[in-house]
C-alpha positions as CSV (number, residue, x, y, z in Angstrom):
1,M,-0.1,-0.4,-0.2
2,R,1.2,2.9,-1.1
3,D,1.2,6.4,0.9
4,S,-1.4,9.3,0.3
5,P,-2.8,11.9,2.2
6,R,-4.1,10.4,4.7
7,P,-3.9,12.3,8.6
8,A,-5.4,9.9,10.3
9,G,-3.5,6.5,8.6
10,K,-6.8,5.0,7.7
11,R,-6.1,2.6,5.4
12,L,-7.4,2.6,2.1
13,Y,-8.7,-0.2,0.1
14,R,-8.5,-0.9,-3.8
15,N,-11.8,0.3,-5.5
16,G,-12.0,-2.2,-8.6
17,G,-9.5,-2.8,-11.2
18,N,-7.0,-0.4,-13.2
19,G,-8.8,2.3,-15.1
20,T,-7.6,4.8,-16.8
21,I,-8.4,8.5,-16.7
22,N,-7.7,11.3,-19.1
23,G,-5.4,8.5,-20.5
24,Y,-3.4,7.5,-18.0
25,A,-3.3,4.1,-16.6
26,A,-4.4,5.0,-12.9
27,T,-5.3,2.7,-10.4
28,K,-8.1,3.5,-7.4
29,Y,-8.5,3.6,-3.9
30,T,-11.2,4.8,-1.2
31,G,-11.1,4.9,2.3
32,D,-13.6,4.7,4.5
33,C,-14.1,8.3,6.0
34,V,-17.1,8.1,8.3
35,P,-15.6,7.6,11.3
36,C,-12.4,9.7,11.5
37,D,-12.7,12.8,12.5
38,Q,-10.2,14.1,10.4
39,R,-12.7,14.4,7.6
40,T,-12.5,17.8,7.2
41,R,-8.8,18.0,6.7
42,C,-8.7,15.1,3.0
43,L,-12.9,16.1,1.5
44,R,-13.6,19.1,0.4
45,T,-17.3,19.1,1.7
46,P,-17.4,16.5,4.5
47,D,-21.1,16.9,5.1
48,T,-21.7,15.6,1.7
49,T,-18.6,12.9,0.8
50,K,-18.8,9.2,2.8
51,V,-15.8,8.2,0.8
52,R,-12.5,10.1,0.1
53,Q,-11.8,8.1,-3.3
54,V,-7.5,8.1,-4.7
55,A,-5.8,7.6,-7.9
56,F,-2.3,6.9,-8.1
57,F,-1.5,7.4,-11.9
58,R,0.9,5.2,-13.6
59,G,2.2,6.9,-16.8
60,M,0.2,6.7,-20.2
61,C,-1.6,4.4,-21.7
62,N,-1.2,3.0,-25.3
63,G,-4.5,3.2,-26.5
64,D,-3.8,1.4,-29.8
65,E,-1.9,-0.8,-28.3
66,S,-4.0,-4.3,-27.3
67,R,-2.8,-6.6,-23.9
68,T,-2.1,-9.1,-25.6
69,D,0.8,-7.0,-27.4
70,G,1.2,-5.4,-23.7
71,M,2.1,-8.6,-22.9
72,K,3.7,-9.9,-26.2
73,R,6.0,-6.6,-24.8
74,R,6.5,-7.0,-21.4
75,I,7.9,-10.7,-21.5
76,G,9.7,-10.1,-24.8
77,S,11.7,-7.4,-23.0
78,E,15.0,-8.0,-20.5
79,H,12.8,-7.9,-17.2
80,G,10.7,-10.2,-18.9
81,K,12.8,-13.0,-20.0
82,Q,14.4,-13.2,-16.5
83,M,11.3,-13.7,-14.8
84,I,9.2,-16.2,-17.4
85,G,12.5,-17.7,-16.3
86,A,12.3,-17.5,-12.6
87,R,8.5,-18.5,-13.2
88,F,9.7,-22.2,-15.1
89,A,11.8,-22.7,-12.1
90,R,9.5,-21.9,-9.5
91,V,5.7,-22.4,-10.1
92,E,5.9,-24.5,-13.2
93,P,7.9,-27.5,-10.4
94,V,5.0,-27.2,-8.0
95,F,2.3,-27.7,-11.0
96,G,4.3,-30.4,-12.5
97,N,4.4,-32.5,-9.1
98,L,0.9,-32.4,-8.4
99,R,-0.4,-33.4,-11.2
100,H,2.3,-36.5,-12.1
101,N,3.5,-37.6,-9.0
102,K,0.2,-36.7,-7.0
103,R,-1.8,-37.9,-9.8
104,L,-4.5,-34.9,-9.9
105,D,-5.4,-34.7,-13.1
106,R,-9.0,-33.6,-12.5
107,F,-10.6,-32.7,-9.7
108,T,-13.3,-34.8,-8.2
109,L,-15.8,-32.9,-6.3
110,R,-18.3,-30.3,-7.7
111,A,-18.8,-27.3,-6.3
112,R,-16.6,-23.9,-6.2
113,S,-16.0,-24.6,-2.4
114,K,-15.3,-28.1,-1.9
115,V,-12.6,-28.1,-5.3
116,D,-11.2,-25.6,-3.6
117,G,-11.0,-27.8,-0.7
118,Q,-9.0,-30.3,-2.7
119,W,-6.6,-27.9,-4.4
120,K,-5.8,-27.2,-0.6
121,L,-5.2,-30.4,0.8
122,Y,-3.2,-31.4,-2.3
123,C,-1.3,-27.9,-1.9
124,M,-1.3,-28.6,2.2
125,A,0.4,-31.5,1.2
126,H,3.0,-30.9,-1.3
127,N,4.2,-28.2,1.4
128,I,4.3,-30.2,3.7
129,E,6.3,-33.1,1.5
130,E,9.1,-29.9,0.4
131,L,9.2,-29.6,4.1
132,G,10.2,-32.9,4.8
133,H,12.7,-32.9,2.4
134,H,14.9,-30.2,2.5
135,G,15.7,-30.5,6.3
136,Y,12.4,-28.9,8.4
137,A,12.6,-31.7,10.8
138,N,16.3,-31.8,11.8
């Protein structure tokens, strides 16, 4: 969470996803200012405004560039190549272990909450196995 103009130090919560404001990429946040005693310092009209809204700008948007093209550009950069290499070293072996060694090639339950529970159970088994292999018990 970035620092923002919040006199009382209250937390701001992300309001939706990333957006575009006047051609600039922005991330929007909102805060609960109703119980705050310093509302008059933050808000222009504290009598009619319930919450504080803040947008952090990340720079100009490329309106003509699609998300796919943007991702290709990011992955093709030097930093992107390093990120992909690190992903193959960190994340992919976990999925390989779960799928092939623990034979989780499909879920046996139907409801989302049950599938989530089954996934967490397999992940917990993987993590316990990793702790055992790397000498946590010693």
